[in-house]
C-alpha positions in Angstrom: 73.7 -0.5 42.5 75.2 0.2 39.1 73.9 -0.6 35.7 75.0 -0.4 32.1 71.9 -1.8 30.4 68.2 -2.1 31.0 65.8 -4.9 29.9 62.2 -4.3 29.3 60.9 -7.8 28.6 61.0 -11.1 30.4 64.1 -13.1 29.8 63.9 -16.3 27.8 65.6 -18.1 30.7 67.2 -17.2 34.1 70.5 -19.0 34.7 72.0 -18.9 38.2 75.6 -19.6 39.4 75.6 -21.7 42.5 78.6 -21.0 44.9 78.6 -17.5 46.2 75.4 -16.6 44.3 72.8 -19.0 45.7 74.6 -20.1 48.8 77.5 -18.5 50.6 79.8 -21.5 50.3 82.9 -19.4 49.3 83.5 -17.5 52.6 83.8 -20.7 54.7 86.4 -22.1 52.2 88.4 -18.9 52.4 88.2 -18.8 56.1 89.3 -22.4 56.4 92.3 -22.0 54.1 93.3 -18.7 55.8 93.3 -20.7 59.1 95.7 -23.3 57.6 97.9 -20.5 56.3 98.1 -19.0 59.8 98.8 -22.4 61.4 101.9 -22.5 59.2 103.0 -18.9 60.1 101.7 -17.4 56.9 98.8 -15.1 55.9 96.2 -15.2 53.2 94.4 -12.0 52.1 91.3 -11.8 50.1 93.1 -10.0 47.3 95.2 -13.1 46.7 92.2 -15.4 46.9 89.5 -13.7 44.9 90.9 -14.6 41.5 90.1 -18.3 42.2 86.4 -17.7 42.5 84.1 -18.7 39.6 86.7 -20.9 37.9 87.9 -24.5 38.3 91.3 -24.2 36.6 93.3 -22.6 39.4 96.2 -24.2 41.3 95.3 -26.1 44.5 95.7 -23.9 47.5 97.9 -26.5 49.2 100.5 -26.1 46.4 100.4 -22.4 46.8 100.8 -22.6 50.5 103.8 -24.9 50.0 105.4 -22.3 47.8 104.8 -19.6 50.5 106.3 -21.6 53.4 108.9 -23.5 51.4 107.8 -27.0 52.3 104.8 -29.3 52.2 102.0 -28.2 54.6 101.3 -30.4 57.7 99.0 -33.1 56.4 97.1 -33.5 59.7 96.5 -29.8 59.9 95.2 -29.7 56.4 93.0 -32.8 56.9 91.4 -31.5 60.0 90.7 -28.1 58.4 89.2 -29.5 55.3 86.9 -31.7 57.4 85.8 -28.8 59.5 85.3 -26.6 56.4 83.1 -29.3 54.8 81.0 -29.5 58.0 80.7 -25.7 58.1 79.1 -25.7 54.6 76.8 -28.6 55.1 73.8 -26.7 56.3 74.2 -23.3 54.7 70.9 -21.6 53.7 70.0 -19.8 50.5 71.2 -16.2 50.3 68.7 -13.4 50.6 66.5 -12.9 47.5 67.2 -16.3 45.9 63.8 -17.8 46.8 62.0 -14.6 45.8 63.8 -14.5 42.4 62.9 -18.2 41.7 59.3 -17.6 42.7 59.1 -14.5 40.4 60.5 -16.5 37.5 58.1 -19.3 38.1 55.1 -16.9 38.1 56.2 -15.7 34.7 57.0 -19.2 33.4 60.6 -18.3 32.9 62.7 -21.5 33.0 65.5 -21.7 35.6 68.9 -23.3 35.2 72.1 -23.6 37.3 75.5 -23.2 35.6 78.4 -23.9 38.0 82.2 -24.5 37.7 81.8 -26.9 40.6 81.3 -30.7 40.1 77.8 -32.2 39.8 78.2 -34.1 43.1 78.7 -30.8 45.0 75.9 -28.8 43.3 73.3 -31.6 43.1 73.8 -32.6 46.7 73.2 -29.0 47.9 70.1 -28.6 45.6 68.7 -31.8 47.0 69.4 -30.7 50.6 67.7 -27.4 50.0 64.7 -29.0 48.3 65.4 -27.2 45.0 66.1 -30.1 42.6 62.7 -29.8 40.9 62.9 -26.0 40.6 65.5 -26.1 37.8 64.9 -27.3 34.3 68.6 -28.1 33.9 71.8 -28.0 35.8 75.2 -27.7 34.1 78.5 -28.2 35.9 82.2 -28.7 35.2 81.3 -32.3 34.5 79.3 -31.3 31.4 81.8 -29.1 29.6 85.5 -29.1 28.5 86.1 -25.5 29.7 84.7 -23.9 32.8 84.3 -20.2 33.5 85.6 -17.7 32.3 84.9 -19.7 29.1 81.3 -19.4 28.0 80.8 -23.2 27.7 78.7 -23.7 30.8 76.2 -20.9 29.9 76.1 -22.0 26.3 75.4 -25.6 27.4 72.6 -24.4 29.8 71.0 -22.4 27.0 71.2 -25.4 24.6 69.6 -27.7 27.3 66.8 -25.1 27.7 66.4 -24.7 23.9 66.6 -20.9 24.2 68.5 -18.2 22.4 71.5 -17.2 24.6 70.8 -13.5 23.8 67.5 -13.7 25.6 68.9 -15.3 28.8 69.8 -13.5 32.0 72.6 -14.8 34.2 73.0 -14.1 37.9 76.6 -14.3 39.0 78.8 -13.2 41.9 82.3 -13.2 40.3 84.3 -11.5 37.6 85.1 -14.8 35.9 81.4 -15.8 35.9 80.4 -12.5 34.4 83.0 -12.8 31.7 81.7 -16.2 30.8 78.1 -15.0 30.6 79.0 -12.0 28.4 81.1 -14.3 26.1 78.0 -16.4 25.8 76.1 -13.4 24.6 73.9 -13.1 27.7 72.8 -10.3 30.0 74.6 -10.6 33.4 73.5 -9.4 36.8 76.3 -9.5 39.4 75.6 -9.8 43.1 79.0 -9.8 44.7 79.6 -11.5 48.0 82.0 -10.4 50.8 84.9 -11.8 48.8 84.0 -10.9 45.2 83.1 -7.4 46.2 86.9 -6.9 46.0 87.0 -7.8 42.3 84.0 -6.3 40.6 83.6 -6.9 36.8 83.7 -4.0 34.5 81.4 -5.7 31.9 78.4 -6.5 34.1 75.0 -5.2 32.9 73.9 -4.7 36.5 75.6 -4.9 39.9 73.4 -5.2 43.0 74.1 -5.2 46.7 71.7 -8.1 47.2 69.3 -10.2 45.2 66.6 -8.6 47.3 67.3 -5.6 45.1 66.7 -7.5 41.8 64.8 -5.2 39.5 61.8 -7.4 38.9 59.9 -4.6 37.2 62.7 -3.8 34.8 62.8 -7.5 33.8 59.0 -7.5 33.4 58.7 -9.8 36.4 55.7 -9.0 38.7 56.6 -7.4 41.9 57.6 -9.6 44.8 55.3 -9.0 47.8 
């Protein structure tokens, strides 16, 4: 755990990223795409994949694979892999500490929001599946803004929807791009990297944790989680 800043009062709002922060949806995608690469005699390493995470403006991986192998990927292989990857993500649970963090925020009457570079159809369906739709005062996705992370628009939009000062909000992110967006929005950012983004830690995070279980509730003036 590393830190560059310390808060001593409750945040005006707590804004969570979704993919890789609340649910580990990112590893199954990487594993699926890596399998397609291998089926075409190529390899995909995390270092070449991690820059995609937290943003929506990257090239489609199918185009990148075509560049690597010098031809269009086999459509049947891609279709089967995408279907299998979708199925593998359909029942994923919350990551450790997410429920405890939301409960702590509720006890302190700190409003919760989601800000994600994914589309609303993706985020909303998972929140509904997990029974979390009513836990969040607002959800902002790529469908609500012109520019996604690392631009600050998503976080600014969430703060506006909550009617809070961005400077008083705390963001929980997993990626370098998400952290950059939060900092550009003027917010405090706690980064909890996953098994992919651990290879690309942000230099501007206010706090980096191994798990949300380690979230410093006392430092943020939350009551302790029992």
